[in-house]
Every structure is written in structure tokens, then in C-alpha cells.
C-alpha positions in Angstrom: -45.1 14.4 70.0 -43.4 16.3 67.1 -43.1 13.0 65.2 -46.8 12.4 65.6 -47.8 15.8 64.3 -45.5 15.4 61.3 -47.0 12.1 60.5 -50.6 13.5 60.6 -49.6 16.4 58.3 -48.0 13.9 55.8 -51.0 11.7 55.9 -53.3 14.7 55.1 -51.1 15.7 52.1 -51.1 12.2 50.7 -54.9 11.9 51.1 -55.5 15.2 49.3 -53.2 14.2 46.4 -55.1 10.9 46.1 -58.5 12.5 46.1 -57.4 15.0 43.4 -56.2 12.1 41.2 -59.4 10.2 41.6 -61.5 13.2 40.9 -59.6 14.1 37.7 -60.0 10.5 36.5 -63.6 10.0 37.4 -65.3 13.5 37.3 -65.9 13.6 33.5 -68.0 10.4 33.7 -69.8 11.6 36.8 -70.5 15.0 35.4 -71.7 13.7 32.1 -74.1 11.2 33.7 -75.5 13.7 36.1 -76.0 16.4 33.4 -77.7 14.0 31.1 -80.0 12.8 33.8 -80.9 16.3 35.0 -81.3 17.8 31.5 -83.6 15.2 30.1 -86.8 16.5 31.5 -85.9 20.1 30.6 -85.1 19.2 27.0 -88.4 17.2 26.7 -90.4 20.2 28.1 -88.4 22.9 26.4 -90.2 23.0 23.0 -93.5 23.4 24.7 -92.3 26.5 26.6 -90.0 28.3 24.2 -88.0 27.6 21.0 -84.7 25.9 21.3 -81.8 28.3 20.7 -78.8 26.9 18.9 -75.4 28.4 17.9 -75.4 30.5 14.7 -73.9 27.7 12.6 -76.5 25.2 13.7 -79.6 24.3 11.8 -82.5 26.8 12.0 -84.4 26.6 15.2 -87.8 24.8 15.3 -90.9 27.0 14.9 -92.0 28.3 18.3 -94.9 26.5 19.9 -97.7 28.1 21.8 -97.2 28.5 25.6 -99.3 26.2 27.8 -102.8 27.7 28.0 -105.9 26.8 30.0 -109.0 26.0 28.0 -110.4 29.4 28.8 -107.3 31.1 27.6 -107.3 29.1 24.4 -110.8 30.5 23.6 -109.7 34.0 24.4 -106.7 33.7 22.1 -108.7 32.0 19.3 -111.3 34.8 19.3 -108.7 37.5 19.1 -106.7 35.8 16.4 -109.9 35.3 14.3 -111.3 38.8 14.6 -108.6 41.4 15.4 -107.7 42.0 11.8 -111.4 42.8 11.0 -111.3 45.7 13.5 -110.3 49.2 12.2 -109.3 52.4 13.8 -111.4 55.5 12.8 -110.2 59.1 13.2 -112.4 62.0 12.3 -112.1 65.8 12.0 -115.2 67.7 12.8 -115.5 71.4 11.9 -118.1 73.5 13.8 -118.7 77.2 14.0 -118.2 79.2 17.2 -121.0 80.7 19.1 -121.0 83.8 16.9 -120.4 81.7 13.6 -117.4 83.9 12.9 -114.8 81.1 13.0 -114.6 77.5 12.2 -113.4 75.3 15.1 -111.9 71.9 14.3 -112.0 69.0 16.7 -110.8 65.5 16.3 -112.6 62.3 17.3 -111.7 58.6 17.4 -113.6 55.3 17.3 -113.6 51.8 16.0 -115.3 49.8 13.3 -115.7 46.4 11.8 -115.0 45.3 8.2 -118.2 44.1 6.6 -117.1 42.9 3.2 -114.2 43.1 0.7 -115.9 46.0 -1.1 -114.7 48.2 1.7 -117.9 48.7 3.7 -117.2 49.3 7.4 -119.7 49.2 10.3 -119.5 51.8 13.0 -121.6 54.1 15.2 -123.4 57.1 13.8 -122.0 59.2 16.6 -118.5 58.3 15.6 -118.8 59.9 12.2 -121.6 62.4 12.8 -120.7 65.8 11.3 -117.2 64.6 10.3 -115.6 66.5 7.4 -112.8 64.1 7.2 -112.7 60.4 8.1 -109.5 58.3 8.1 -109.6 54.5 8.5 -106.5 52.6 9.6 -106.4 48.8 8.9 -104.6 46.1 10.9 -101.6 46.4 8.6 -101.1 50.1 9.4 -102.4 51.4 6.1 -104.7 54.3 6.2 -107.4 55.3 3.8 -109.9 58.2 3.5 -113.5 57.1 4.0 -116.9 58.4 3.0 -120.3 57.9 4.7 -122.5 55.5 2.7 -125.5 55.6 5.0 -126.4 56.4 8.6 -129.3 55.9 11.0 -129.3 58.2 14.0 -132.3 56.4 15.5 -130.2 53.2 16.1 -126.7 54.9 16.2 -125.6 52.8 13.2 -123.6 54.0 10.2 -121.8 52.4 7.3 -118.7 54.0 5.8 -116.6 52.9 2.8 -112.9 52.9 1.9 -111.1 52.0 -1.3 -108.6 49.4 -0.2 -107.2 46.2 -1.7 -109.6 43.3 -1.2 -106.9 41.1 0.3 -106.4 43.6 3.1 -110.1 43.6 4.1 -111.0 40.7 6.5 -114.8 40.7 7.0 -116.2 39.9 10.4 -118.8 37.1 10.8 -122.2 38.3 11.9 -123.8 36.1 14.6 -127.2 35.6 16.2 -128.0 37.9 19.1 -131.5 36.5 19.6 -130.1 33.5 21.5 -127.9 35.3 24.0 -128.2 34.5 27.6 -127.4 36.5 30.7 -124.0 35.3 32.0 -122.7 34.3 28.6 -119.1 35.3 28.0 -118.4 38.0 25.5 -115.4 39.8 24.0 -115.0 43.4 23.0 -112.3 44.6 20.6 -111.7 48.3 19.9 -109.3 51.2 20.1 -109.8 52.7 23.6 -107.7 55.9 24.0 -106.1 55.2 20.6 -104.7 51.8 21.8 -105.3 49.8 18.6 -107.2 46.5 18.7 -107.5 46.0 22.4 -109.3 43.0 23.7 -111.4 43.1 26.8 -113.5 40.2 28.2 -116.8 40.1 30.2 -120.2 38.6 30.3 -123.7 39.6 29.1 -124.9 41.4 32.2 -128.5 41.9 31.0 -130.7 42.0 27.9 -133.4 44.1 26.4 -132.1 47.4 27.9 -133.1 50.7 26.3 -130.8 53.7 25.8 -131.2 57.0 24.1 -129.9 57.4 20.5 -128.2 60.6 19.2 -131.6 61.5 17.7 -133.1 61.1 21.3 -135.1 58.1 20.2 -135.1 55.0 22.4 -132.9 52.2 21.0 -134.5 48.9 22.2 -133.2 45.4 22.8 -129.8 46.7 23.8 -127.2 44.3 25.2 -125.6 45.2 28.6 -122.1 44.0 29.3 -119.4 44.4 31.9 -116.6 44.1 29.3 -114.5 47.3 29.6 -115.6 49.8 27.0 -113.8 53.2 27.0 -113.6 56.3 24.7 -112.4 55.1 21.3 -114.1 51.7 21.7 -117.4 52.9 20.2 -118.2 51.1 16.9 -116.1 48.1 17.7 -117.5 44.5 17.8 -118.9 42.6 20.7 -118.2 39.0 20.1 -119.3 35.6 21.3 -116.9 32.7 22.0 -117.1 31.6 18.4 -115.7 35.0 17.3 -119.0 36.1 15.7 -120.2 39.7 16.0 -123.3 39.6 18.2 -123.3 43.4 18.9 -121.7 46.7 18.3 -120.3 48.6 21.3 -122.0 52.0 21.5 -122.1 53.5 24.9 -121.2 53.3 28.6 -122.8 54.4 31.8 -120.3 56.4 33.7 -119.9 59.5 35.7 -116.3 59.9 34.6 -116.6 59.1 30.9 -114.5 55.9 31.4 -115.5 52.3 31.9 -117.5 51.6 35.1 -118.4 48.1 34.2 -121.7 49.0 32.5 -121.5 49.1 28.7 -124.1 48.8 26.0 -124.1 47.2 22.6 -126.5 47.3 19.6 -127.6 43.7 18.9 -126.7 41.9 15.7 -130.3 41.5 14.9 -130.7 45.2 14.5 -127.5 45.4 12.5 -128.8 42.8 10.1 -132.0 44.8 9.6 -130.4 48.2 9.2 -127.1 47.7 7.3 -128.5 46.4 4.0 -130.8 49.4 3.8 -127.9 51.8 4.5 -125.8 50.3 1.8 -128.6 50.2 -0.7 -130.3 53.6 -0.1 -128.3 55.4 2.5 -131.2 55.6 5.0 -133.7 53.5 6.7 -137.4 53.4 5.9 -139.1 51.3 8.6 -142.4 49.5 8.6 -144.4 50.7 11.7 -147.1 48.8 13.5 -148.0 51.8 15.6 -147.2 50.0 18.9 -145.0 52.2 21.0 -144.5 50.2 24.2 -144.9 46.5 25.2 -144.5 44.3 28.3 -142.7 41.0 27.8 -144.2 37.9 29.4 -143.6 34.2 29.0 -146.9 33.9 27.1 -146.3 36.7 24.6 -146.0 40.5 24.6 -148.6 42.7 26.1 -149.5 45.9 24.3 -149.0 48.8 26.7 -149.3 51.9 24.5 -150.0 52.7 20.9 -149.5 55.7 18.7 -152.6 57.7 18.4 -154.2 57.1 15.1 -151.5 54.7 14.1 -151.9 51.3 12.3 -152.4 49.3 15.5 -155.1 51.6 16.9 -156.9 51.8 13.5 -156.9 47.9 13.4 -158.7 47.8 16.7 -155.9 46.5 18.9 -156.1 47.3 22.6 -153.5 48.5 25.1 -153.6 49.5 28.8 -156.6 51.5 29.8 -156.8 54.4 32.2 -159.5 54.2 34.9 -160.7 57.2 36.8 -162.5 56.8 40.1 -164.2 59.5 42.1 -164.7 59.5 45.8 -166.3 62.1 48.0 -164.9 63.1 51.4 -167.0 65.6 53.0 -167.6 68.6 50.7 -164.7 67.5 48.5 -164.6 65.2 45.5 -161.3 63.4 44.7 -160.3 61.7 41.4 -157.9 58.8 41.3 -156.5 57.4 38.1 -155.1 53.9 37.7 -153.9 51.7 34.9 -156.1 48.7 34.0 -153.9 46.1 32.3 -156.7 43.5 32.0 -158.0 45.0 28.8 -154.7 44.9 26.9 -154.2 42.5 24.0 -151.4 39.9 24.4 -149.6 39.3 21.0 -148.6 35.6 20.7 -147.8 35.4 17.0 -147.0 37.4 13.9 -148.2 35.7 10.7 -148.4 32.4 12.7 -144.8 32.8 14.0 -144.8 32.7 17.8 -143.3 35.6 19.7 -142.6 36.2 23.4 -139.9 38.9 23.1 -140.0 42.5 21.9 -136.9 41.8 19.7 -138.6 38.9 18.0 -141.6 41.1 17.3 -139.5 43.9 15.9 -137.6 41.4 13.7 -140.8 40.1 12.2 -142.4 43.5 11.7 -139.3 45.0 10.1 -138.8 42.1 7.8 -141.8 43.6 5.9 -142.3 46.8 4.0 -144.5 49.8 4.7 -147.9 49.0 3.3 -147.7 45.3 3.9 -150.5 43.6 5.8 -149.5 41.4 8.8 -151.7 39.2 10.9 -151.3 39.5 14.7 -152.6 36.7 16.8 -153.7 38.1 20.1 -155.2 36.8 23.3 -158.1 38.9 24.3 -160.5 38.3 27.2 -159.6 34.6 27.4 -159.8 33.8 23.6 -157.5 34.1 20.7 -158.4 36.4 17.8 -156.5 37.4 14.6 -156.2 41.1 13.8 -154.9 42.3 10.4 -152.6 45.4 10.6 -151.5 47.4 7.6 -148.0 48.6 8.4 -147.2 52.3 8.1 -143.9 54.0 7.3 -141.6 55.3 10.0 -138.1 56.6 10.3 
């Protein structure tokens, strides 16, 4: 029995020595083959994920490639890369008197803006620079410059400021076309919310033709509504389409807390195109006025609802909604009931032979003229079309 056990132990030792010898002789080949086979797909995929890192004495590493992106992500990145250097950070200092006008109280504000040209003109909101004694603009490269107000229009909450900066550091934004926007279209907002410079948020066009109140308490029409996050500090920044073109300027939010609640508003590019050249040229806006104060949009044109009393439209004989008063007697009492008669209102279908079916189109066509110009409005009235000549007045 002892002899059998000794033989088993000796056999085990011999087997172990033989296995070790074979492993030492064969392992380098096996290891190399296995490593090459396993590493091949990693090496082929490596450059697409991250740059190859070599030892210090090796040749310089290849330029890093972009990470794998979805088609949607590529659009997001492309929009940001194209426009972020056109967005500036605006800081202001406003000095106001106290309630007794004995002391001057300083407060600071912040907002955003878009570079318009290489002459240093910058687009922002009127409310961002309203009353500011000092305005400081910081560009994408971190350089800051004092700015001055070139022109402002409280009625549309648009302002243009200017800085003296090297032309090569001013990257103008491209102005797009807001008249072709559709609800559901993807949009991008870049701004400086809470001082966080050049922040990108993404959303859609939630609605069109909204109206909001301007700082001068005048209605701003044809406003773009978006759910892209807009927060304090984002005001004045661009709202962009998927081509990286400015189709609006972020101006306000609807919120009970003062922070984004998914309802933001932007001034359309069509208004910016009308207003900005005047602000640069004369510092203020002189608007042609047709004297039509409210319209109703339809597929067949825009219906005149109300007109300014004694204004150009009323003088030209245009018609709006009419008020009808009916009396009825009940016993010894007489009751009056007033209703709106829309059947008498003119429907504007063209301005100078250019068809219109949206309020924004009508405004564009009217404000492309000057006060004192005559425009011909083609209107449908009682089943027939008539042309009415309106001499435009001057408005602010």
C-alpha cells in the first residue's frame, strides 16, 4: 500500500514538471497569437473612440477624431460649433435713486447678445441695457470691452450696442427667415443663463404669432413661442434653426418662479431685419402706420377687426368689425344687448398685389415703406374685391 502511494506521488511530480516545461516552451506563441487576435478589433475601433496614446519617445499621436454621434447629435454639435463664438455675455451696472432721491443705488444685470458685424454692432434686448450707466461685453475669447448704446426700440424690446474690438475677434451671426417657421420645428437657444457662458439648450417651436407686452407696455406681435430652456441671463441671445441661422432673439419667459417653465418667447428675425438697420442709422425707429390695430388671421387673408380712430385706414374708408345694439322689452323694462358683427369687416388679401394671409406678412409689407407712402390694399368686401389706397402715417 505504501509502495502504491509513493508511486502516485512520484507520478504527480513528474507530470507537474512536464507541464511546466511545455508551458514555458509554448506559452509565448500561444500568448502572442491570442493577444493579436483579441486586440485587432480594439485597435481598428480605437481611433474612432479616442486618440491612440503612445510612449513619450514615440511619434506624435494622431489627431483625435469625433466620438460616434447620432444624426441628431451631429446637427446639435454643428449648430453650436457654428454659432457659439457669435454669442456674447453682457454685464451692466444700473444706478437708480432711492425712494427719497437722496442716494444713488447701483444694481448689476446680465444678459446675452449676438454679434451682427465686424464693426462691433451687437444685437440684444432693450430691457438688458435699459438705464445702464456701464455696459461690459465679453467675447468668446474672454476679452471684455466697454459698450455704448447705438439705438433702442422699447416697443419691440430690441437694442443695438457697439464695442471697439479687433475685427478678427468678431464672428457675425447669420440672420435667417422666420416667416417660414413651422410649429414642431427644432430650434436651439444659446445664451448665458445665470452667468454660465454660451450655454446651449434645445427645443421646438411650440407656437407662432403670440403677443407679449414690451417694456413700453406695447404689444409685440408675431412672437415665437418655444420650449427651449430660457433662464435669467439668456435674454438677448439667439434662437437658431438647424442651419445655425438666427430666426429669433430670446426675450422673455412665462414663469411663476422667474426660471424656465418650458414657455419661452423670442422676437422673430423678420422684426429684427426691419428694426436693426434703423437703430444703426438713426438710433430710433420711425414706423409707417396703416392705422389697423387688430386683425384676425384666416386662410383667405387677414380680417380687419379694429382700427385707430381717425387713422389712415379709417380715413381711407376701410371697414372693421361693427357693433350692433338690439333692444328688447320685457314687461315694463327695456334691455339692450350689444354684439359684434364680423360680416361687415374687410378681408385684406394683398398689399400692392402681394398676397398676404398672415399678420406678420402684412407688417413686413407695410413697414417696408416710409411714412407718407401710398399703399394699395386689395380687400374682399361683401363678396367682391376692391382696391383701397391708404396713405401711411408715422408711428413709434
